[in-house]
C-alpha positions in Angstrom: 92.5 13.1 274.9 92.1 12.9 271.1 90.6 10.6 268.6 90.4 11.9 264.9 88.7 15.2 266.0 87.0 14.2 268.8 88.5 15.2 272.0 87.4 13.7 275.4 87.8 14.6 279.2 89.4 12.1 281.6 90.9 12.2 285.0 94.5 12.7 286.1 96.2 11.8 288.7 98.1 15.6 290.4 101.6 13.2 289.3 100.6 13.2 286.2 99.0 16.7 285.5 102.3 18.1 287.0 104.3 16.5 285.0 102.0 16.8 281.5 101.9 20.8 283.2 105.8 20.9 282.6 106.4 19.4 279.6 104.2 21.8 277.7 105.5 24.3 279.0 109.2 23.1 278.0 108.1 21.9 274.5 105.0 24.1 273.6 102.4 21.0 272.6 99.4 20.4 273.7 98.4 17.7 276.8 96.8 16.2 274.2 99.6 15.9 271.5 101.8 14.4 274.6 99.1 12.2 275.2 99.1 11.4 271.9 102.6 10.5 271.4 102.9 8.6 274.8 100.8 6.3 273.4 102.6 5.7 270.1 100.0 8.1 268.2 101.6 9.6 265.4 100.2 12.7 263.9 101.1 15.4 261.9 100.9 17.9 265.3 103.0 15.8 267.5 105.7 13.5 265.1 108.3 15.6 266.5 108.1 15.4 270.2 110.6 12.7 270.2 113.3 15.8 269.1 112.2 17.3 272.4 111.3 14.4 274.9 113.7 11.8 274.0 113.2 10.6 277.3 109.9 9.3 277.3 110.1 7.7 273.7 106.8 6.6 272.2 105.4 3.9 274.7 103.5 1.8 272.4 100.5 -0.3 274.2 98.9 -0.7 271.2 98.7 -4.0 268.9 99.7 -3.5 265.3 95.5 -3.6 264.8 93.5 -0.7 265.2 91.4 -0.2 268.6 87.9 -2.1 268.8 85.9 0.1 270.5 83.9 -1.4 273.4 80.2 -2.5 272.9 77.6 -0.6 274.8 76.1 -2.8 277.7 73.4 -2.4 280.0 74.0 -1.9 283.8 74.6 -4.8 285.7 71.7 -3.8 288.5 69.4 -3.8 285.6 70.0 -7.2 284.3 70.2 -8.9 288.1 66.9 -7.0 288.3 65.7 -8.7 285.3 67.2 -12.2 286.2 65.5 -11.5 290.1 62.0 -10.2 289.5 60.3 -13.7 287.7 60.8 -15.0 291.6 58.4 -12.3 292.5 56.3 -13.0 289.1 56.4 -16.2 289.2 56.3 -17.8 292.7 54.9 -21.1 291.7 58.3 -22.0 289.8 60.7 -21.4 292.9 63.1 -23.7 291.4 63.9 -22.0 287.7 66.4 -23.5 285.1 69.2 -20.9 283.4 67.9 -21.8 279.9 64.6 -20.3 281.5 66.0 -17.2 283.6 68.1 -16.6 280.2 64.6 -17.4 278.1 62.8 -14.9 280.1 65.5 -12.1 280.2 65.3 -12.4 276.6 61.6 -12.4 276.7 62.0 -8.4 278.3 64.6 -7.1 276.8 63.4 -7.7 273.2 59.9 -6.9 273.9 59.9 -4.8 277.2 57.7 -7.3 279.5 57.4 -10.8 281.0 55.1 -13.2 279.7 52.0 -12.6 281.0 52.8 -9.5 282.6 52.3 -7.2 279.2 50.7 -4.9 281.7 53.8 -4.1 283.9 56.2 -2.3 281.6 57.6 0.7 281.3 56.5 3.8 280.1 56.1 4.6 276.6 58.8 7.0 275.3 59.4 6.1 271.8 58.7 2.7 270.9 62.2 1.2 271.7 62.9 -1.4 273.5 66.1 -2.4 275.4 67.5 -5.1 272.5 67.0 -1.6 270.3 68.7 0.5 272.6 72.1 -2.1 272.7 72.1 -3.9 269.5 75.5 -4.8 269.3 75.6 -6.7 273.0 72.4 -8.3 271.6 73.2 -9.3 268.3 73.4 -13.4 268.5 72.0 -13.9 271.5 70.8 -17.3 271.2 74.7 -18.1 271.0 76.7 -19.8 273.8 79.8 -17.7 273.1 77.4 -14.2 272.7 78.2 -10.6 274.3 74.0 -11.7 275.7 75.1 -15.4 277.0 78.7 -14.3 278.5 76.7 -11.5 280.7 74.1 -13.1 282.0 75.9 -16.2 282.8 78.4 -14.1 284.9 76.0 -12.2 286.8 74.6 -15.6 287.7 78.0 -16.1 289.2 78.0 -12.7 290.9 74.2 -13.6 292.3 75.3 -17.2 293.5 78.9 -15.9 295.5 76.9 -13.2 297.0 74.1 -15.3 298.4 71.0 -14.3 296.4 71.0 -17.2 294.6 71.4 -20.7 295.1 72.4 -23.3 292.6 70.8 -26.4 293.7 71.8 -28.9 291.2 73.6 -28.3 287.7 71.9 -25.5 285.6 69.2 -25.1 288.4 68.8 -22.3 290.6 66.4 -21.2 293.3 66.0 -17.4 295.4 68.4 -17.5 298.3 66.8 -14.7 300.4 63.8 -13.8 301.2 63.6 -10.0 299.9 61.2 -7.3 301.6 58.2 -5.9 300.2 60.3 -2.6 299.6 63.8 -4.6 298.6 61.1 -6.1 295.8 59.4 -2.6 295.1 63.4 -1.4 294.3 63.9 -4.7 291.9 60.4 -4.0 290.3 61.1 -0.5 290.0 64.6 -0.9 288.3 63.2 -3.2 285.7 60.4 -1.2 285.0 63.2 2.1 283.8 62.3 2.9 280.5 65.1 1.6 277.6 67.8 4.7 277.6 71.4 3.9 276.4 74.5 5.0 278.6 71.9 4.4 282.0 73.7 4.1 285.5 72.5 2.4 288.3 74.0 2.8 291.9 73.8 -0.9 293.4 71.4 0.1 296.4 70.7 -3.8 297.6 72.8 -5.4 300.6 74.2 -9.0 299.7 72.7 -11.7 302.2 76.1 -12.0 303.4 76.7 -8.5 304.7 79.0 -7.4 301.4 78.0 -4.1 299.3 77.2 -4.5 296.1 80.3 -3.2 294.6 79.9 -0.4 292.5 82.3 -2.0 289.2 81.6 -5.4 288.2 84.2 -6.4 285.1 81.7 -8.7 283.8 81.7 -9.5 280.0 85.4 -10.2 279.9 85.8 -13.5 281.9 87.3 -16.6 281.1 85.6 -20.1 279.6 86.6 -21.9 282.8 84.3 -19.2 284.8 80.9 -19.9 282.4 81.2 -23.3 283.0 81.2 -22.9 286.3 77.6 -21.5 287.0 76.1 -23.6 284.9 
């Protein structure tokens, strides 16, 4: 697909590829021109496609406002590791408040370490912290509806639903699983990864309920009532 002068590689179903190939042969237009046309994106190169493919017509799926690019955000497993590892680092505080959890993750994200654990940090590459990698995502992180707060609220809900943590009262949580030494080592190793953009981490832990962690979790676009459920 094309955006201005930039082209991107994407996957198509076999049926979509067959249709595009057929249309390309009939019209002489490229895949990019045909896809742009079908999405209602007009340009000099594809503006006359309706003369050749009247049956398609522009399927406008975009609003009158230009698309807003998705904000790059950290891996779910990375944030989950930031949420879980404090139960290993601060075992005497077996019950942790939502505010404490958020403050600890915020500190780790912006400084590279948890309070009192400055020696347990990521290898220095270019002296960047996660907050410098995901600047837009971390912006306004103290606000209730910020990307940071929405994401962490949803990760708490995920950990609750899958049995990793337990809510003992509104806004108060405790660990609900006895991780093995190997599992703690895995969680800690993820939390110690050096900041880097585009990091994709596969989910390697199993839910105490016997469910595998999903590879994809739509955790940023959630309704307000979902956020309120984890308080």
